[in-house]
C-alpha atoms as one frame of an Amber mdcrd trajectory, in Angstrom:
protein
   0.000   0.000   0.000   1.187   3.514  -0.777   2.077   5.790   2.113   0.820
   9.360   2.010   3.524  11.969   2.403   2.934  15.112   4.437   2.768  17.086
   1.182  -0.018  14.794  -0.080  -1.911  15.128   3.199  -1.628  18.911   3.074
  -2.977  18.996  -0.507  -5.958  16.801   0.379  -6.692  18.998   3.401  -6.581
  22.268   1.473  -7.596  21.555  -2.136 -10.424  20.037  -4.199 -10.308  16.259
  -4.662 -11.879  14.311  -7.523 -12.532  10.573  -7.307 -12.549   8.467 -10.468
 -13.940   4.943 -10.841 -15.218   2.772 -13.685 -18.870   1.827 -14.195 -19.813
  -1.811 -14.896 -20.108  -1.055 -18.626 -16.534   0.281 -18.694 -17.381   3.973
 -18.871 -15.521   6.345 -16.564 -17.136   8.016 -13.589 -15.429  11.023 -12.020
 -16.735  13.617  -9.621 -15.653  16.136  -7.022 -15.644  14.913  -3.432 -15.299
  17.965  -1.207 -15.557  15.744   1.847 -12.285  13.893   1.115 -10.077  13.692
   4.204  -6.971  11.834   5.341  -7.833   8.958   7.681  -4.265   7.785   8.277
  -0.969   7.370   6.412  -2.506   4.934   3.922  -6.178   5.814   3.602  -8.442
   8.606   2.410 -12.147   8.822   3.224 -15.042  10.733   1.691 -18.806  10.939
   2.045 -20.821   9.581  -0.869 -23.867  11.840  -1.033 -24.347  12.487  -4.747
 -26.080   9.438  -6.176 -23.843   6.653  -4.846 -22.392   5.750  -8.275 -18.812
   5.990  -6.996 -19.608   3.840  -3.960 -21.419   1.263  -6.129 -18.405   1.116
  -8.443 -16.006   0.586  -5.529 -18.220  -2.192  -4.167 -18.250  -3.782  -7.639
 -14.441  -3.942  -7.675 -13.563  -0.810  -9.636 -10.100   0.580  -9.241 -10.013
   4.128  -7.881  -7.971   7.178  -8.848  -7.825  10.353  -6.777  -6.881  13.667
  -8.376  -6.219  16.765  -6.302  -6.387  20.203  -7.869  -3.629  22.412  -6.490
  -5.077  25.874  -7.111
């Protein structure tokens, strides 16, 4: 598992995060997750309150990518 550096943690805490997954039909799903927070050195958490597509994809085995916009 990857370990989050302090720089990564600081970016997540101060900037907009986007979470990307893949739907069952192979199409991409990406959306902003303003609730994204650092849980510990190896995990991020976010609230899924916008239709649950991302959460459904994760439960169906989709890989996940997190992008952070450094404004």
